[in-house]
C-alpha positions in Angstrom: 68.7 61.2 19.7 65.3 60.3 20.5 63.6 62.2 23.3 60.2 61.5 24.9 57.7 63.9 24.0 55.5 63.4 27.4 56.6 62.7 30.9 56.3 58.9 31.8 53.7 58.7 34.6 54.6 57.1 38.0 51.8 54.6 37.2 53.3 53.7 33.7 56.9 53.7 35.2 55.8 51.2 38.1 53.9 49.0 35.8 57.1 48.5 33.6 59.3 47.6 36.5 56.9 45.1 38.0 58.8 42.1 36.6 62.1 43.6 38.0 61.6 42.1 41.6 63.9 39.6 43.2 62.4 36.4 44.1 63.6 34.3 46.7 65.7 31.2 45.9 64.2 27.9 46.0 64.6 25.7 49.1 64.6 21.9 49.3 65.4 19.6 52.4 68.5 17.4 52.4 67.4 13.7 52.0 70.5 12.8 54.4 70.3 15.3 57.2 67.0 17.0 56.5 68.1 20.4 56.7 67.2 23.1 54.2 69.4 23.5 51.2 69.4 25.2 47.6 68.6 22.3 45.0 71.2 20.8 42.7 74.0 21.8 45.2 75.9 20.1 47.8 74.6 20.3 51.2 76.4 22.6 53.4 75.5 21.0 56.6 76.6 17.1 55.8 78.3 17.6 52.3 76.4 15.0 50.2 75.0 15.5 46.9 72.7 12.7 45.2 73.6 10.2 48.2 77.2 10.3 47.7 79.7 12.0 50.0 81.3 15.0 48.1 83.0 16.9 51.1 84.4 15.2 54.0 82.5 15.8 57.4 85.7 16.4 59.0 86.4 19.3 56.4 83.5 21.1 57.3 
């Protein structure tokens, strides 16, 4: 089994982990109600997607 010959320094370890950070999801505005929503998803406020009502406003 392979074993490292030298200890990995804190700097080298943190540079390797630099790409592992979690980024915030993208936010766009709903064209119907102007509320913030995630792109390519049904609006949680008014229930529309691409100008069509997907979820009845009575159900929300």
